[in-house]
C-alpha positions in Angstrom: 64.9 -43.5 14.2 62.8 -43.1 17.2 59.5 -43.3 16.0 58.2 -45.7 13.0 54.4 -46.4 11.9 54.0 -48.1 9.0 50.1 -49.1 10.4 47.5 -50.2 7.6 50.2 -51.1 5.2 49.7 -55.0 4.9 52.7 -55.8 5.3 52.7 -59.6 6.7 54.2 -61.8 8.8 57.5 -62.5 5.7 57.8 -59.1 5.7 57.6 -58.1 9.2 60.6 -60.6 10.1 62.8 -58.4 7.6 61.7 -55.3 9.6 62.5 -56.7 12.5 66.0 -57.7 11.5 66.5 -54.3 9.8 65.1 -52.5 13.1 67.8 -54.2 15.4 70.1 -51.1 15.3 67.7 -48.9 15.7 68.4 -48.7 19.5 67.0 -45.9 19.9 63.3 -46.9 18.6 60.9 -45.7 21.7 57.4 -46.1 19.0 56.5 -48.9 16.9 52.9 -48.8 15.4 52.1 -52.2 13.0 48.7 -51.7 13.3 45.8 -53.2 10.6 48.8 -55.7 9.2 48.2 -58.8 9.0 51.4 -60.0 10.7 49.2 -63.0 12.4 50.9 -65.1 14.8 54.1 -65.9 12.5 54.7 -62.2 12.2 54.4 -61.9 16.1 57.0 -64.3 16.3 59.4 -62.5 14.2 58.5 -59.4 16.0 59.6 -60.6 19.3 63.2 -60.9 19.3 63.0 -57.4 18.6 60.7 -55.8 21.0 62.7 -58.0 23.6 66.4 -55.9 22.6 64.6 -52.6 21.8 65.2 -51.5 25.8 63.8 -47.7 24.5 60.8 -49.3 23.1 58.2 -47.3 25.5 55.1 -47.6 23.1 54.0 -50.9 20.3 50.8 -51.0 18.3 49.9 -54.3 17.2 46.0 -53.3 16.5 44.0 -55.9 14.4 47.3 -58.1 13.8 44.8 -61.5 14.5 48.7 -62.6 16.4 45.8 -65.3 17.9 47.1 -66.6 21.7 50.6 -68.2 20.1 51.7 -64.9 18.9 50.9 -63.4 22.6 52.7 -65.9 23.9 56.0 -65.3 21.8 55.5 -61.4 23.0 54.8 -62.4 26.6 58.2 -64.5 26.2 60.1 -61.2 26.0 57.8 -58.0 27.5 60.0 -58.8 30.8 62.9 -57.2 28.8 61.6 -53.8 27.6 61.9 -51.8 30.9 60.1 -48.9 28.9 57.7 -50.7 27.7 54.7 -48.0 28.7 52.0 -48.4 26.7 50.9 -51.9 24.6 47.7 -52.1 22.2 47.0 -55.6 21.2 42.9 -54.8 20.6 41.5 -56.9 18.2 44.6 -60.0 17.6 42.1 -62.6 18.3 43.7 -63.6 21.6 40.8 -64.8 23.0 41.3 -66.5 26.8 44.2 -68.7 26.1 46.0 -65.0 24.8 45.4 -63.0 28.0 46.1 -66.0 29.8 49.9 -65.9 28.0 50.0 -62.2 28.3 48.9 -62.1 32.1 51.7 -64.1 33.0 54.4 -61.7 31.4 52.6 -58.0 32.8 54.0 -58.0 36.4 57.4 -57.9 34.5 56.5 -54.8 32.7 56.9 -52.4 35.1 56.6 -49.1 33.2 53.4 -50.3 31.5 50.8 -47.5 32.3 47.9 -48.5 29.0 47.2 -51.7 28.2 44.2 -52.2 25.5 43.2 -55.8 24.8 39.7 -54.4 23.8 37.7 -56.5 21.2 39.7 -59.8 21.7 36.7 -62.3 23.3 38.7 -63.3 26.3 35.4 -63.5 27.9 35.5 -64.8 31.9 38.4 -66.9 31.6 40.4 -64.1 30.2 39.2 -61.3 33.1 40.1 -64.1 35.3 43.7 -64.7 34.1 44.4 -60.8 34.0 42.1 -60.2 37.4 45.3 -62.8 38.5 48.3 -60.3 37.7 46.9 -56.8 37.9 48.3 -56.0 41.7 51.4 -56.4 40.4 51.2 -53.4 37.8 52.1 -51.5 39.5 52.1 -48.9 37.0 49.4 -49.3 35.2 46.5 -46.3 34.7 44.6 -47.4 32.1 43.3 -50.8 31.1 40.6 -51.2 28.2 38.8 -54.7 28.0 36.0 -53.3 25.7 33.9 -55.8 24.0 35.5 -59.1 25.4 32.6 -61.1 26.0 33.8 -61.1 29.9 30.5 -61.1 31.4 29.4 -60.9 35.3 31.9 -63.6 36.3 35.0 -61.5 34.6 33.5 -58.4 35.9 33.3 -59.9 39.1 36.9 -61.3 39.3 38.4 -57.8 38.0 36.1 -55.9 40.9 37.8 -58.2 43.5 41.8 -57.0 43.0 40.8 -53.2 41.5 41.3 -51.7 45.1 45.3 -53.2 44.9 45.5 -50.6 41.3 47.6 -47.7 42.7 48.6 -45.7 40.0 
């Protein structure tokens, strides 16, 4: 199995755990879409083990799952193992500034990451500043979506200070 889309199926956190266990044997999995599934931080914790073991995973979409900062932190702990991860979509996951900070700590290790969508997470200026600190390390990044995050002029200024370092 290389591509699995279970979006809009309300699988919930406990089933995310069972799903993660079952998918561990799918070494060819490159695309996993669990958007709009009510996964939450607990479900993100269950999925983290799978994500860290799937070396071929190139596309992970957890849009609108309310994983919050806690779930972002757990995922951040394994993102460095995802050598092929090129597309990460965490739009609408209620990350806020703390979740952006936790993710930022791992983004520099995601050497293949070309597309990052963190839109609709209310990261504000503080979250934008955390991301700005690591954007220069994201050498493959070609698409960054921070729409509707309330970053304001301060956050935009932080980003503007590093956008020239983005070479991709």
